N, C-alpha and C positions, 0 to 999 in steps of 0.2 A: 549416545545422547543421554543427557541428564537435564530434563526440562527445567526444574527449579534452579539448578546451578547455571544453566545457559541463560535463563531469564535474568538472574541476578548479575551475571557478568555483562550482559548486553546493557542493562540499566547503568552499570558502572561506566561502560564505554560511552554511552549517550550523555551521561552527566559530565564526564571529563572532556569529551571531544565535541559534543554537539550543542550543549546548553550554555547560554550566556545571559547574564543580567545586564541589559542595556536597552536603551530606547531604540525601537526599530519599527518600520512600517512593513506590515505583513502583506502577502500576496492579495489578501482580501481588501487591502487599503486601510485596515484598522491599525491603530498605533498600539504598541505593547511595550512593557518594560522588561520583557524577557523574550528570548529567541531560541528556537531549537532547530538546528539544521541537521537532520538525521543522516544526510549523505556523508557528513564528516566521519561518522562511525560506520555506516553501512558499506562504505567503499574501502575500508581497511580489510585486510585479509581475514582477521579474526572477526570483525563485525559482520562481514558478509556471511561467514559460516554461522554465526549466532543468529542473525536475522533469518537465514534459511531454516535453521532448526526450530526456532521458536514459532515462526509463522507457519511452517509446514504442519506442525501439530494442530494449529487452528484450522488450516485448510482441510486436513484429513478428518477433523471433527464434523465438518459439514457433510451431511449425508442426504441423498446419494452423492457420491463423489463428483467433483467438478473436473472439467476438461482443461480449463485455463485460468491464469491469474495475470492481472495487469492493471494499468491505470494510466492516468494522464502523465505524459512525459514532462518533466524529468524526475519528479519526486518519486514516482512509483518504479522507475526503471531498475535501480539496483535491487529493490525489494523483490520484484518479479524474477529477476535473474537468480537471486539467491534461493528463492523457493524452487524454481525449476531445476536448478543444479542439485539441490538437496533432495528433491523428490525423486530424481533419477537415481541418485546414489542409494537412496533408501528403498528402491524397488517399487515406488508408487508414482510414476511419472505424471507430472502436471506441467503442461507447456506454458510459456510466458507470452504475453502480447503487450504492445505499446500503443496507447491511444495518442494520436497527434493532436496538437492544439489547432492545427489547420490541415486541410487535406494536402497530401503530397502534390507539389506543384508541377510534377512531370510524370511520365510513365502512366501508371494506372490511376493516379489521383487518390490513393488509399487514405482512409482515416485511421485504420488500425493495421499495424504491422504484426505479423506472426499468425495470421489466420489460416495458413496452409493446413495446419493440423487441428484447427479448432473450427469445425463445421457449424453452419447455421443451426440454431436450436440448442447448442451446447450450453451447459451450466458453467458459469464463470464467477469469479470473485474479483471485485474491484479493490485495488490496493491504494493506500495513501500513506505518506510518511507522517505528516502532521495534519490533523483535522482542526480547523478553526471554525470557519463558517460552513464548511462542507462543499464549497463551490467547486473545487477541482474534482472531488469525487462525484458530485452530481453531474458535471460535464461528462465524465467518463461513463457513468451509468447511462446517461442519455444517448451517448454515441454507441455504446454496446447494444442497447435496445434497438437503436435505429439500424444496426448491422445484424439484427436477428439473433442476438445472444441473450441468454437468460441469466440475468444478474441475480445471484442467490444470497450474496453477502458482500459486505465491505469490511476489509481488515485494515487497521492502521497501527503504526508503531505507537503514536502518541495522540491522545485526544486532549486538546487544550481546554475542553469543557466550556466553550464559548458559543454554543448553539449549533455546532456542526452535526452532532449526533442527532439532534431533533430534526434538522433539515434532511439529513440522509434517510432517517427512518420514516419520515413523512412521504418519501418517494416509494416506500414499500420494501426497502432494503435494510436489513438489520446491520448495525455496526458493532464490531468487536475491536477493542484496542488492547495492546499489551500493557500500555502505560497511560497515565493521565497527568495533568499538570501537577497533581498532588505528589507525584513521584519526584518532582523537580523543585517545587517550592515548599518552603517550611510552613 
């Protein structure tokens, strides 16, 4: 692993595969003149490895160590998977979880998948691909807290710098992002 090289290469992939200058309506309902779909890069084989390496370093910096990483489906899913895989390969296993937008409609009616190895009271990190208003991360934080998990941080690939950081941090959870809008716009 080479963190500076991995980070630079991940940014290159995100710029090439995930970033577009065009009018779009975001999940928050806001209109924007640029769009970043991190899944386009994170779901490539190379992108998955780079996301895992870059964000695992951030996860391991949170002390004491956390037991799980995850967030609201679908944006956080490939990120959680990449971190879990990389953490196991690096000898520091951190399991992934997925927060549903609605409870499972059958069986146990779960809100969070992957809790088998993440017991109540565990320290976890909420993940986000792109933070705009912070709405998705805040939903995941709320759901984790309701499920008796201790959310100690939020990690994002990109912070659009449109108020999401402030909203997330107002909930008592610090946000760290690998990149900001300034990495994509001149």
